[in-house]
C-alpha positions in Angstrom: 89.1 165.0 157.6 85.3 165.2 157.3 84.5 162.6 154.6 80.9 163.9 154.3 82.2 167.3 153.1 85.2 166.0 151.2 85.1 165.3 147.4 85.2 161.6 146.8 86.8 160.0 143.8 86.7 156.2 143.4 89.4 154.5 141.3 89.7 150.8 140.4 93.3 149.9 141.0 95.3 146.9 139.5 98.7 146.1 140.8 100.4 143.5 138.5 103.5 141.9 139.7 105.8 139.1 138.7 104.2 136.4 140.9 100.9 138.0 142.0 98.4 140.6 141.2 96.0 142.7 143.4 92.9 144.6 142.6 90.9 147.0 144.8 88.7 150.1 144.9 90.6 153.1 146.2 88.5 155.9 147.5 90.3 159.3 147.5 88.8 162.0 149.7 90.0 165.5 149.0 89.1 168.7 150.8 89.1 172.2 149.3 92.5 172.9 150.9 94.0 169.8 149.1 94.2 167.4 152.0 93.8 163.8 150.9 92.8 160.6 152.6 92.6 157.2 150.9 90.7 154.1 151.7 91.2 150.6 150.1 88.1 148.4 149.7 87.6 144.9 148.3 91.2 143.8 147.9 91.5 140.6 145.8 94.7 138.7 145.2 95.6 136.2 142.5 98.8 134.2 141.9 100.6 134.7 138.6 102.9 132.0 137.4 106.0 132.7 135.2 104.4 131.0 132.3 100.9 132.5 132.7 101.3 134.5 129.5 99.0 137.3 128.3 95.9 135.1 128.5 96.6 133.9 132.0 97.2 137.5 133.2 94.0 138.7 131.6 92.0 135.8 133.1 93.4 136.7 136.6 92.5 140.3 136.1 88.9 139.5 135.2 88.6 137.1 138.1 90.0 139.5 140.7 88.0 142.3 139.3 84.8 140.3 139.8 85.8 139.6 143.4 86.5 143.2 144.2 83.1 144.3 143.0 81.4 141.4 144.7 83.1 142.3 148.0 82.2 146.0 147.8 78.8 145.8 146.3 79.8 148.7 144.0 79.2 149.0 140.2 81.2 150.5 137.5 78.9 153.5 137.6 80.7 154.4 140.9 84.2 154.3 139.4 85.8 157.3 137.8 88.8 155.6 136.1 91.2 152.7 136.2 94.9 152.7 137.3 97.2 149.8 136.6 100.9 149.2 137.5 103.0 147.1 135.2 106.1 145.1 136.1 109.0 145.7 133.8 109.1 148.2 130.9 106.0 150.2 130.3 104.9 153.0 127.9 102.6 155.2 130.0 101.5 157.3 127.1 100.0 154.3 125.3 99.3 152.3 128.4 101.4 149.4 127.0 103.1 146.6 128.8 106.3 146.7 126.7 108.3 143.9 128.2 108.7 141.9 131.5 111.9 139.9 131.8 110.4 137.6 134.4 107.4 136.4 132.4 108.4 137.3 128.8 105.1 139.2 128.2 105.7 141.9 125.6 103.7 144.4 123.6 100.5 144.0 125.6 98.1 146.9 125.0 96.8 146.7 128.6 95.1 150.1 128.7 93.3 149.4 125.5 92.0 146.0 126.7 90.8 147.4 130.0 89.2 150.4 128.3 87.4 148.2 125.8 86.2 145.8 128.5 85.0 148.2 131.2 84.4 151.5 129.4 86.5 153.7 131.7 89.6 155.9 131.2 92.7 153.9 131.9 96.2 155.0 133.1 99.1 152.5 133.4 102.8 152.7 134.0 105.8 150.8 135.5 105.1 149.8 139.1 108.1 151.6 140.6 107.4 154.8 138.8 103.8 154.6 139.9 104.8 154.1 143.6 107.1 157.1 143.4 104.2 159.2 142.0 101.9 157.9 144.7 104.3 159.2 147.3 103.9 162.6 145.7 100.1 162.3 145.4 99.2 160.5 148.7 102.4 160.0 150.8 105.2 161.7 152.6 106.3 163.8 149.6 103.1 165.7 148.9 105.0 169.0 149.6 108.2 167.8 147.9 109.0 168.2 144.2 112.4 166.4 144.0 112.8 163.0 145.5 114.1 159.5 145.0 111.9 156.4 145.7 113.7 153.1 146.3 111.8 149.8 146.6 113.5 146.9 148.3 111.6 143.6 147.9 112.5 140.5 145.9 114.3 142.9 143.7 115.4 146.6 144.0 114.1 149.4 141.8 114.0 153.1 141.9 111.8 156.0 140.8 112.6 159.7 140.3 110.3 162.7 140.7 112.1 165.8 139.5 110.5 169.2 139.5 107.2 167.6 140.4 107.2 165.2 137.5 108.2 161.5 137.1 111.4 161.2 135.2 111.5 157.9 133.3 114.5 158.5 131.1 114.9 158.2 127.3 114.1 154.5 127.2 112.2 154.2 130.5 115.4 153.0 132.3 116.0 155.9 134.7 116.7 155.2 138.4 117.8 151.6 138.0 119.2 151.8 141.5 119.2 148.1 141.9 122.0 147.9 139.5 124.3 150.3 141.2 127.5 148.4 142.0 128.0 148.3 145.8 130.5 145.4 146.1 133.9 146.2 144.5 135.0 142.7 143.9 133.7 139.2 144.3 130.1 140.3 144.5 127.1 138.0 143.8 126.0 137.5 140.3 122.9 139.6 139.4 120.2 138.7 137.0 121.4 141.5 134.8 124.6 139.6 134.3 126.9 141.8 136.4 128.3 141.1 139.8 128.0 143.2 143.0 124.7 145.0 142.1 122.6 146.3 145.0 119.8 144.0 143.9 121.9 140.9 144.1 123.2 141.9 147.5 120.5 143.7 149.4 117.1 142.5 148.0 115.2 139.8 150.0 117.0 136.9 148.3 120.4 138.6 148.8 119.7 139.1 152.5 118.8 135.4 152.8 121.9 134.3 150.9 124.2 136.4 153.0 122.7 135.1 156.2 123.1 131.4 155.1 126.7 132.1 154.2 127.4 133.8 157.5 125.7 131.0 159.5 127.7 128.4 157.5 131.0 130.3 158.2 130.3 130.6 161.9 129.1 127.0 162.2 132.2 125.7 160.5 134.5 128.1 162.3 136.0 129.3 159.0 137.3 132.7 157.8 133.8 133.9 156.9 133.2 135.0 160.5 135.4 136.3 163.2 136.0 134.4 166.4 134.3 137.2 168.4 131.2 136.9 166.3 131.1 133.2 166.7 131.4 133.5 170.4 128.5 136.0 170.4 126.4 133.6 168.4 127.1 130.7 170.7 126.2 132.8 173.7 123.0 133.9 172.0 122.1 130.2 171.3 122.8 129.2 174.9 120.6 132.0 176.3 117.8 131.2 174.0 117.9 127.4 174.5 118.7 126.6 170.9 121.6 124.6 169.4 123.9 125.2 166.6 122.8 122.2 164.5 119.2 123.2 164.6 120.0 126.9 163.8 122.1 125.8 160.8 119.2 123.8 159.4 116.8 126.7 159.9 119.1 129.1 158.2 118.8 127.1 154.9 115.2 128.2 154.5 115.4 131.6 156.1 113.8 134.6 154.4 114.4 138.3 154.8 111.4 138.4 157.1 112.4 135.6 159.4 116.0 137.0 159.5 114.5 140.3 160.7 112.6 138.4 163.4 115.9 136.9 164.5 117.6 140.3 164.5 114.9 141.6 166.8 115.4 138.7 169.1 119.1 139.6 169.3 120.7 137.0 167.0 124.1 138.7 166.3 124.4 137.1 162.9 121.0 138.5 161.8 121.9 141.9 163.3 125.1 141.9 161.2 123.3 140.9 158.0 120.8 143.9 158.5 123.7 146.2 159.4 125.5 145.2 156.2 122.2 145.6 154.3 122.0 149.2 155.5 125.6 149.9 154.5 124.9 148.6 150.9 121.7 150.6 150.6 123.3 153.7 152.1 126.1 153.6 149.6 123.7 153.3 146.7 121.5 156.1 148.1 124.5 158.4 148.3 125.2 157.8 144.6 121.6 158.8 143.8 121.7 161.8 146.0 125.0 163.1 144.6 123.6 162.7 141.1 120.2 164.4 141.3 120.3 166.4 144.6 116.9 165.5 145.9 115.0 166.8 148.9 114.1 163.3 150.2 114.9 159.7 149.6 112.0 157.3 150.4 112.4 153.6 151.1 109.5 151.2 150.3 108.9 147.6 149.4 108.6 144.5 151.7 112.0 144.9 153.2 111.1 148.4 154.3 109.2 146.7 157.1 112.6 146.2 158.7 113.6 149.8 158.1 114.5 150.3 161.8 117.0 147.4 161.6 119.0 148.7 158.7 118.5 152.5 158.9 121.3 153.3 161.5 124.0 151.7 159.3 122.3 153.1 156.1 122.5 156.6 157.5 126.1 156.3 158.7 127.3 155.1 155.3 125.1 157.6 153.5 126.5 160.5 155.4 130.1 159.3 154.9 129.7 159.1 151.1 127.4 162.1 150.6 128.6 165.4 149.1 127.2 167.4 152.0 127.7 170.9 150.7 124.6 170.7 148.5 122.6 168.1 150.5 122.4 169.7 154.0 118.7 169.1 154.6 118.3 165.8 152.8 116.4 163.1 154.7 115.8 159.4 154.2 112.4 158.1 155.3 110.2 155.0 155.2 107.3 155.1 152.7 104.0 156.5 153.9 102.1 154.3 151.5 102.0 151.1 153.6 102.1 147.5 152.5 99.7 148.0 149.6 102.0 150.6 147.9 101.4 149.1 144.5 97.6 149.7 144.6 98.2 153.2 145.8 100.6 153.7 142.9 97.9 152.5 140.5 95.4 154.8 142.0 97.7 157.8 141.8 98.1 157.4 138.1 94.4 157.8 137.6 93.9 160.4 140.2 96.6 162.7 139.1 98.2 161.5 135.8 101.6 162.9 135.0 101.7 162.2 131.3 
């Protein structure tokens, strides 16, 4: 794309999360034929604590905003509008942060506050819905009007785009894919109060928990692991020069990211955990596909960085559970938005608002 001839729109993007927030300028270059290219500038990051409250979040926003403009050397005169993503329940028509279970923040008129402070149009919505919309505006679904977006990170959420519009549901609760039941009995307790939810099982903390349990079972030689898997693990340790005691200790602080590294090195326990992750996600994805009959399912979030590790088992399970007669061309893909999907989601709300 020739950026000199493309129309440029600059959006100030805010990505608010449970434990952090990001700000940046997002330049959107659009040609006359509709091709789009984006560029992030001046990314600033701030930590948000659980007890930060409204005042703490607002202070972090102002501080990060100042850093973004200092880094870029831009002024508000260069900005067309503001986009913001909100964790938890949002009201996009009013730009309200309705409620966030993690922090307890409620009834925060975020759009009004931003508009009053910076004098620009403001668009705000739930972070997952925003990421789904960004996939339509900037990502791999620009030519697709019906798709499901699944984010897998510290939690698991979903977004629906149906007939070219985000579908939020009557009470903004549509596509709660993280609370699909994927373990029939004895599943882990989820934050929602139920057991066996996809979020409790296949989000980052669930991946780490299952790995610890598997290592413990193999280490102790109990029923949690087969003798064949134990033998494979011991051979892996011997070939890598490690020992069981050290690996057991390391497993206690393992994260989804470090387990993925182990899987890439050939650790059979890590490989199994990611295979199982794929099976859980594949089952949930089949539920979503059989319900809404989308053209695509897109996987995003931090765990999507390990997409290659869990995709084979995901697809095998998905195909087995799918009603194939009406889903013959459905594909499952990794997000095209990259690591900063939240900022792209915020920008998409302002660039092409859907409500």
